[in-house]
N, C-alpha and C positions, 0 to 999 in steps of 0.2 A: 820584842820591843827593846829599845835602848834604855833600859832601866838604869844601868850603871851610870850613864852620862846624866840622866835625870837626877840620880842620887847625888852626884857630884855638884850639880846645880843647887840642889836642896841644901847641901852642907855649906856651900859657899854663901848662899843667901842667909843662912843662920847667922853668920858673922855680920851681916848687914842689918840685922833686925832693928837696931837703934836708928837706922837711917830711913825708916818707912815714912813716906809722905802721903798725903791724901791723893787719891787718883784724880788725874785731870780728865774729867768726863765731859767738860765743856768744849774741848778741842780733841775729840777722839781720832785715832788712826783707824784705817779700814784695811782688812785683810780679805782678799778674794783670790784664791788659787785652789787647784786640786779638788774642785767640787764642793768647797765650803766657803762661807763668808761670815764675817763678824766684825764688830767694832770693838776696840779696846782703848783704855785710857791713853791719852797723848804722852804721858810721862812714863809709860811702861814700854817694854820692848819684847820682841819675839827673840828668845835666846836660843831656841832650837826649832828647826823645821826640817823634818826628814821622813824617811820611809824605811820600814823594816818588814820584809815579807809582804803581807797584804794589809799592813797597818800604816797609815800616815799619822805622824805625831807632831805636835807643836807644844812648846813650852813658852808661856807668856810670863815674864818676870815683872814684878812690881818694883818699886824703888827700894825695897828692903828685903824681907824674908818670905814674902808671899808669892805663890805660884798659881797659875791656871794652866791645866794640861788638857789637850784635846787629842784623843785617839780615834781616828776615823778609819773604818773598814772600807777599803777602796776596791775590793774585788767582790763581785756579786756571787762568786762561787764559795766564799768563806762565810760560814755561819758564825756571827759574833756571839760571845757569851752573853748570858743574862747579866743584869746589873749587879746582883749580889755576888755572882761568880767573878766578875771583873774586879769588883772592889776587894774581895778577899785575895785574889791573885795579886793585884797591884800592891796591897798592903804587905803580903807575905814576901814578895820579891824585894820590895823596898827595904824591909827589915833585914832580910838575909844578905843583901848586897851592900849594906852600909859599910863603907871602907873603914870607919872608926866610929867609936861610940856605939850607941844602941838605940833602936826605935821599938817602942813597945805599944801595941794597940790595946786599948782598954775595952773598946766596944765598937761594933758596926751595927747601927740600928736604922730602921726606916724613919724618915721624918716626912711631914706633910707641909707643904707651903700652899697658900691660896692660889687657885687656878693653875696649878702645875701638876705634872705627874709625880709619882713617888720618887723621892730622893733617898739616898743613904748618907748617914752622918757617921764618920769615924772619929772617935776621940783617941788621941795617942800622945805619947811623950817621946821627945828626942832627948837622949841623955848623952852628954859629952862632958868629959872631965868632971864627973860627979854632979853636973848641973842638969836638972831636968826642966825642959821647956815644954809646956802643954801646947798641943796643936789640934786643929780640927781640919779634917778633909770632908768635903761633900762631893758626892758622886751623882751624876744624872746621865741617863741614856736618852738620846734623841734617835728615833727610828722613823724610817720610811720603808715602804715595801722592799726595796733592794739596797738600802743604805742604813748605816748605823754609826753613831759616834758616841763616845763617852766623854763627858765634860767633867773635869775634876778641879775643884778649887782647894787650895791648901794655905792656911795662915796660922801663925802662932795665935793663941788665944788673946794675947796682949794686943795684937794688931788687927784681928778679924773685923772689928767694927769700923776701923779706919779704911780698910780696903773693900768693904762690902759693896759699895756703890760701883767699884770697878768690876767686881765679879758679876754683879747684876747686869751691867752693860753688856758683857760678853754673853751671858746666859740668854738675855732677851733678844740680842741681835743675831745669834747664831742661826744659820740656815744652810741647807744644801743648795747648791747652785746648778748642778747638772742632773 
């Protein structure tokens, strides 16, 4: 996966945390390519859309420091990891490849949401220049018999309520198209 470029995006968006605006869910944009589709807020943008080995990845950036990531397994011959394994792998690689500062995971625990499958919630801190910013990542896996995707939202705790409706729009509209 292109974790390094995702980390650079994460760090860049840290600087924009004060610029976070509410997601424009009344005029959403639509994405439909490479076997998946979803809606996302009109004032957010797809900052990365690529493929690495058998994984297609997208990074959707909010107006500030929040991100939504999609990792879609595009080959039927590849067995995707389980949700807990993906979350731990992603968290470990993100912390290890951070170009400066530090990322410390406090916990990764299951959470339940009404009418949804199990999700995982990671609480972490991003520490840059002795400043610690608390973050939350939530991981969800969407499966079909021959397809799988991991949907990951990430926001500073300061902004997670503000961007929650944007994350919800993506989660609820995500589907496989092929």
